C-alpha positions in Angstrom: 45.7 -20.5 -31.5 42.3 -18.9 -31.7 39.1 -20.9 -31.6 38.6 -20.4 -35.3 42.1 -21.6 -36.1 41.4 -24.8 -34.1 38.5 -25.8 -36.4 39.1 -28.6 -38.9 40.2 -27.2 -42.3 38.5 -28.3 -45.5 40.4 -27.5 -48.7 38.4 -27.6 -51.9 40.1 -27.6 -55.3 37.9 -26.1 -57.9 35.1 -23.6 -58.0 32.9 -25.4 -60.5 29.5 -27.0 -59.9 30.7 -29.5 -57.3 33.2 -27.4 -55.5 30.8 -24.4 -55.2 27.9 -26.5 -54.0 30.2 -28.1 -51.3 31.5 -24.7 -50.1 28.0 -23.3 -49.8 26.7 -26.3 -48.0 29.5 -25.8 -45.3 28.4 -22.2 -44.7 28.2 -21.5 -41.0 29.4 -25.0 -40.1 32.2 -25.7 -37.6 34.9 -26.0 -40.2 37.3 -23.6 -42.0 36.8 -23.7 -45.7 39.5 -22.8 -48.2 38.5 -22.9 -51.9 41.4 -22.9 -54.4 40.8 -22.2 -58.1 43.1 -21.0 -60.9 40.2 -18.9 -62.2 38.6 -16.2 -60.2 35.1 -17.0 -61.5 32.5 -19.8 -61.4 31.6 -20.7 -65.0 28.2 -22.0 -66.2 29.8 -24.3 -68.8 26.6 -25.6 -70.4 26.1 -22.1 -71.9 29.6 -21.7 -73.2 28.5 -22.4 -76.7 26.2 -19.3 -76.5 29.2 -17.1 -75.8 31.1 -18.8 -78.7 28.2 -18.0 -81.0 27.6 -14.4 -79.8 24.3 -15.2 -78.1 25.6 -14.1 -74.6 28.4 -12.1 -73.2 31.0 -13.7 -71.0 29.8 -12.0 -67.8 26.3 -13.5 -68.3 27.5 -17.0 -67.6 30.4 -16.3 -65.1 30.4 -14.8 -61.7 33.3 -14.1 -59.4 33.8 -16.8 -56.8 34.5 -14.3 -54.1 31.1 -12.6 -54.8 29.3 -15.9 -54.3 31.1 -16.9 -51.1 31.9 -13.4 -49.8 29.2 -13.6 -47.1 30.5 -16.9 -45.7 32.6 -16.0 -42.7 34.2 -19.4 -42.4 35.3 -19.4 -46.1 38.3 -18.0 -47.8 39.1 -18.1 -51.6 42.6 -18.4 -53.0 43.4 -17.7 -56.7 46.0 -20.4 -57.4 46.6 -23.7 -59.1 46.7 -26.9 -57.1 49.7 -28.9 -58.1 50.1 -32.0 -55.9 49.6 -33.1 -52.3 51.8 -34.4 -49.5 49.9 -37.3 -47.8 52.4 -37.6 -45.0 51.8 -34.0 -43.8 48.3 -33.6 -45.2 49.2 -30.6 -47.2 48.1 -29.4 -50.7 51.0 -27.9 -52.6 50.1 -25.0 -55.0 52.0 -24.4 -58.2 53.8 -21.4 -56.7 55.0 -23.6 -53.8 52.6 -22.5 -51.1 51.4 -25.3 -48.9 47.9 -25.6 -47.4 47.4 -27.9 -44.5 44.1 -29.8 -44.6 42.0 -32.1 -42.5 39.7 -32.9 -45.4 40.7 -32.4 -49.1 38.1 -32.3 -51.9 39.2 -32.5 -55.5 36.6 -30.9 -57.8 39.0 -29.6 -60.5 36.9 -30.7 -63.4 38.0 -31.7 -66.9 39.7 -30.4 -70.1 39.3 -31.1 -73.8 40.3 -34.7 -74.8 42.0 -35.0 -78.1 42.6 -38.7 -77.5 46.4 -38.6 -77.6 46.6 -35.9 -80.4 46.9 -32.8 -78.2 50.1 -31.7 -79.8 49.1 -32.0 -83.4 45.3 -31.6 -83.4 44.7 -29.0 -80.6 46.3 -26.1 -82.5 43.7 -26.5 -85.3 40.6 -27.8 -83.6 39.2 -25.5 -80.9 38.0 -27.0 -77.6 35.2 -25.4 -75.5 36.0 -25.6 -71.8 36.5 -22.0 -70.6 35.8 -18.4 -71.6 39.0 -18.1 -73.5 38.0 -21.0 -75.7 34.5 -19.5 -76.3 35.9 -16.1 -77.2 38.5 -17.6 -79.5 35.8 -19.5 -81.4 33.5 -16.4 -81.6 36.4 -14.3 -83.0 37.3 -16.9 -85.6 33.7 -17.2 -86.8 33.3 -13.5 -87.1 36.7 -13.0 -88.7 35.8 -15.7 -91.3 32.7 -13.6 -92.3 34.9 -10.5 -92.5 37.4 -12.3 -94.8 34.6 -13.8 -97.0 33.0 -10.4 -97.4 36.0 -9.2 -99.3 37.2 -12.4 -100.9 36.8 -12.4 -104.7 37.6 -16.1 -105.3 34.4 -18.2 -105.0 36.3 -21.4 -103.9 38.1 -19.6 -101.1 34.9 -17.9 -100.0 33.2 -21.3 -99.8 36.0 -22.6 -97.6 35.8 -19.5 -95.4 32.1 -20.1 -95.0 32.5 -23.7 -94.0 32.4 -24.5 -90.2 33.0 -28.0 -88.9 32.0 -29.3 -85.4 33.4 -32.7 -84.4 31.3 -34.6 -81.9 27.6 -35.3 -81.9 26.9 -35.1 -78.2 25.0 -32.3 -76.6 27.8 -29.8 -76.9 28.4 -30.6 -80.5 24.8 -30.6 -81.4 24.2 -27.3 -79.6 27.3 -25.7 -81.2 26.4 -26.8 -84.7 22.9 -25.5 -84.5 24.0 -22.2 -82.9 26.6 -21.5 -85.6 24.1 -22.2 -88.4 21.5 -19.9 -86.8 24.1 -17.2 -86.2 25.3 -17.3 -89.8 22.1 -17.7 -91.6 19.7 -15.6 -89.5 22.0 -12.9 -88.1 25.4 -12.5 -89.7 24.2 -13.0 -93.3 22.1 -9.9 -92.9 25.1 -7.8 -91.7 27.1 -8.4 -94.9 26.5 -7.3 -98.5 28.1 -10.2 -100.3 27.2 -13.1 -98.1 23.9 -15.0 -98.7 22.5 -17.5 -96.1 22.9 -20.3 -98.6 26.7 -19.6 -98.7 27.1 -20.8 -95.1 27.9 -24.5 -94.6 27.9 -26.1 -91.1 29.0 -29.8 -90.9 28.6 -31.9 -87.8 30.9 -35.0 -87.7 30.1 -37.9 -85.4 31.8 -41.3 -85.2 28.6 -43.0 -84.0 25.7 -43.8 -86.4 23.5 -41.2 -84.8 23.7 -37.9 -82.8 23.0 -37.7 -79.1 23.7 -41.3 -78.4 22.8 -41.0 -74.6 19.3 -40.2 -75.7 16.6 -42.5 -77.0 16.7 -43.4 -80.7 13.5 -41.5 -81.1 14.8 -38.2 -79.7 18.1 -38.7 -81.5 16.2 -39.0 -84.8 14.1 -35.8 -83.9 17.4 -33.9 -83.1 18.8 -35.0 -86.5 15.7 -33.6 -88.3 16.0 -30.3 -86.4 19.6 -29.9 -87.3 18.9 -30.5 -91.0 16.1 -28.0 -90.8 18.7 -25.5 -89.7 20.9 -26.4 -92.6 23.4 -28.5 -90.7 25.0 -31.3 -92.7 25.4 -34.6 -90.7 28.4 -36.8 -91.4 27.6 -39.8 -89.2 29.6 -43.0 -88.8 32.8 -41.2 -89.8 36.0 -41.4 -87.7 38.4 -38.5 -87.8 41.8 -39.6 -89.0 43.7 -36.3 -88.6 43.1 -32.6 -88.1 45.3 -30.1 -89.8 45.1 -26.3 -90.3 41.8 -25.7 -92.0 41.0 -29.3 -92.8 39.5 -32.5 -91.2 40.8 -35.8 -92.7 38.9 -39.1 -92.9 40.0 -42.5 -94.0 39.8 -42.9 -97.7 38.0 -39.6 -98.3 38.8 -36.1 -99.5 39.7 -33.7 -96.6 36.9 -31.5 -95.4 38.2 -27.9 -95.6 36.9 -25.3 -93.2 37.8 -21.9 -91.7 36.8 -22.9 -88.1 37.0 -26.4 -86.6 35.4 -27.0 -83.2 36.3 -30.1 -81.2 33.4 -31.3 -79.1 34.2 -35.0 -79.0 35.1 -35.6 -75.4 36.8 -34.5 -72.2 39.3 -35.9 -69.7 40.3 -35.0 -66.2 42.8 -32.2 -65.7 46.4 -33.2 -65.2 46.2 -32.7 -61.4 44.7 -36.1 -61.1 47.9 -37.7 -62.4 50.1 -35.8 -59.9 48.1 -36.8 -56.8 49.5 -40.3 -56.7 46.0 -41.9 -56.2 44.3 -44.7 -58.0 43.1 -43.7 -61.5 41.0 -45.5 -64.1 42.0 -46.0 -67.8 40.6 -42.5 -68.6 42.6 -40.8 -65.9 39.7 -40.3 -63.5 40.2 -40.6 -59.7 38.6 -43.8 -58.4 36.3 -43.2 -55.4 34.3 -45.4 -53.1 30.5 -45.4 -52.4 31.0 -42.3 -50.2 32.9 -40.3 -52.9 36.2 -40.8 -50.9 39.4 -41.5 -52.9 40.4 -45.2 -52.6 42.9 -45.6 -49.9 42.6 -42.0 -48.7 39.4 -41.6 -46.6 40.4 -38.0 -45.8 40.3 -37.1 -49.5 37.2 -36.8 -51.7 36.7 -36.4 -55.4 33.6 -35.2 -57.2 32.4 -34.2 -60.6 34.2 -34.9 -63.9 37.5 -35.7 -62.3 36.0 -38.6 -60.3 35.0 -42.1 -61.4 31.9 -43.1 -59.3 30.2 -46.4 -60.2 26.7 -46.6 -58.6 25.8 -49.8 -56.8 24.4 -52.4 -59.2 25.9 -50.6 -62.3 28.9 -51.3 -64.3 29.2 -47.8 -65.8 30.4 -44.7 -63.9 28.2 -41.7 -63.6 28.5 -39.2 -66.6 30.3 -35.9 -66.3 27.2 -33.8 -65.9 26.5 -30.7 -63.8 23.7 -32.3 -61.7 26.1 -35.2 -60.8 28.8 -32.8 -59.5 26.3 -30.7 -57.6 24.7 -33.6 -55.9 28.1 -35.1 -55.0 29.3 -31.7 -53.7 26.3 -31.5 -51.3 26.8 -35.2 -50.3 30.5 -34.8 -49.4 29.6 -31.8 -47.3 27.2 -34.0 -45.3 29.9 -36.7 -44.9 32.4 -34.2 -43.6 30.0 -33.1 -41.0 29.1 -36.7 -40.1 32.9 -37.4 -39.6 33.0 -34.5 -37.2 30.2 -36.1 -35.2 31.8 -39.5 -35.4 28.9 -40.8 -37.3 29.2 -43.4 -40.1 29.3 -42.2 -43.7 26.4 -42.6 -46.0 26.6 -43.9 -49.6 26.0 -41.5 -52.4 22.8 -42.0 -54.3 22.4 -40.1 -57.5 19.0 -38.8 -58.4 18.7 -38.7 -62.2 16.6 -35.8 -63.3 17.0 -36.5 -67.0 18.9 -34.9 -69.8 18.3 -32.3 -72.5 19.9 -30.6 -75.4 18.9 -27.5 -77.5 19.3 -27.5 -81.2 18.4 -23.9 -81.9 15.6 -21.4 -81.6 12.5 -23.2 -80.3 14.2 -26.5 -81.0 15.3 -28.9 -78.3 14.9 -32.5 -77.0 14.5 -33.6 -73.4 13.8 -36.8 -71.5 13.3 -37.6 -67.9 11.9 -40.6 -66.1 10.3 -42.0 -69.2 8.9 -38.7 -70.4 10.1 -37.4 -73.8 9.8 -33.9 -75.1 10.9 -32.4 -78.4 10.4 -29.1 -80.2 9.1 -25.9 -78.5 8.0 -27.6 -75.2 11.4 -29.1 -74.7 13.0 -25.8 -75.5 11.0 -24.0 -72.8 11.9 -26.7 -70.4 15.6 -26.2 -71.3 15.3 -22.5 -70.8 13.7 -22.9 -67.4 16.3 -25.4 -66.1 19.3 -23.4 -67.3 17.9 -20.2 -65.8 17.3 -22.1 -62.5 20.9 -23.4 -62.3 22.6 -20.1 -63.1 24.4 -18.6 -60.1 23.3 -15.0 -59.2 20.1 -13.0 -59.8 21.9 -10.6 -62.1 23.0 -13.5 -64.3 19.5 -15.0 -64.5 17.9 -11.6 -65.3 20.5 -10.8 -68.0 20.3 -14.2 -69.7 16.5 -14.2 -69.6 16.4 -10.8 -71.2 19.0 -11.6 -73.8 17.1 -14.8 -74.8 13.8 -12.9 -75.0 15.4 -10.2 -77.2 17.0 -12.8 -79.5 13.7 -14.7 -79.8 11.8 -11.5 -80.8 14.4 -9.8 -83.0 16.6 -12.7 -84.1 19.5 -10.4 -83.0 22.7 -11.3 -81.1 24.4 -8.4 -79.4 27.8 -9.9 -78.5 29.3 -9.9 -82.0 32.6 -8.4 -80.9 36.0 -9.0 -82.3 38.8 -8.2 -79.9 41.7 -9.6 -81.9 44.3 -7.1 -82.8 45.6 -6.6 -86.3 49.2 -5.8 -85.4 51.9 -5.1 -87.9 54.0 -8.1 -86.7 51.0 -10.5 -86.7 51.7 -14.0 -87.9 48.7 -15.3 -89.7 47.8 -19.0 -89.1 47.3 -20.2 -92.7 46.9 -19.2 -96.3 43.2 -19.8 -96.1 42.8 -17.2 -93.3 45.5 -14.9 -94.7 43.3 -11.8 -94.6 42.3 -12.4 -90.9 44.1 -11.0 -87.9 45.2 -13.6 -85.4 42.8 -14.1 -82.5 43.6 -14.2 -78.8 46.8 -15.9 -78.0 45.7 -16.9 -74.5 46.5 -20.6 -73.7 43.9 -23.3 -74.3 42.4 -25.2 -71.4 45.1 -27.3 -69.8 48.1 -25.6 -71.5 49.1 -23.9 -68.3 49.8 -27.3 -66.7 52.9 -28.0 -68.7 55.5 -26.3 -66.6 56.8 -27.5 -63.2 56.2 -25.3 -60.2 59.0 -23.6 -58.4 60.4 -25.3 -55.3 58.5 -24.8 -52.1 
């Protein structure tokens, strides 16, 4: 056994915000790091909606994990899907049967779209937004709806084609609704001869009485005003009863018909959490202690969306935000190194740097430590923070240039349709009968359905 092979092995599941921060924090340390992810890229999820609305190309918000960690001599990257772990032998089992021995295991696998028990019947009709495939699928459906409406003679059918529904009034839903409205009214309407900006209808549905409930009531009210200025209809206090092809159903009301339905109403941990045999909360999150270690398994940590961490003195767990995952990733790296030095572990202390959401061009809300911003100043703050958190200089430069160009010209360059119009294409519904079917790649989480082969 070489000196390198004798070093403790840290296996990280997930190359998101938490996993990547952890791996980078262990660069050059006396450990062997193995990062496992079923994607080959790190994704900046807060900007997925911009890919879905043709504001940015996929490569602007994604970077190969190997490119990020390539210079770390003590780190290897494996493209694969973690399936379960064997606590007796301390091995992580991949979906293809390979087994990875570990001294420390860190679960940072993230979350997937939560349809609240209706995955089988709602997911085929309401698009989630958790990965690049989701974003590209939404972009294609929006663009194809305009293509169909351009040549549709029936006014009623054209009206349904030009209706877009976003379910969920949190930051993702608000950003998505505002971006679709801007895309349609300020960009796409000018590309088509028979479509007027007033033909476009964007509806934001939220079960709560206001949007952006984590924000103060003042900023929530400001956000609602900005959405209405962009032409977004707000259906507040309405609970979705059912989602079918091309329609959202409510209790005692007429169905809301639309060509594209986006589900932005929540997330839940990926199914890996259920297969690990550890303590979960009622939402399927892994319960961790004050050090971010899994209850009953001090050699295993969990960070980010997949973990349930309740700060001392609080009854509510930390939200599934990128800053939480990043801080937890760096914290776990420190605890692993303290374990090697036989030093006691330190409790995790989250530093809340505030929250923000953009509603559209020069429109945003932000609050941090009692300070509240709205409008242009909040938008500039949002731009700065997101550029700062992007991984890689090329990504930062590309996104900054794209945003500047969009601001000056109102243009969006990623208006590409990659769906094929094959002769044997099976179209999804009569409403979209003139549209080719979009990408058939599986949605987030669908790949977890099958069992792995025997080891």
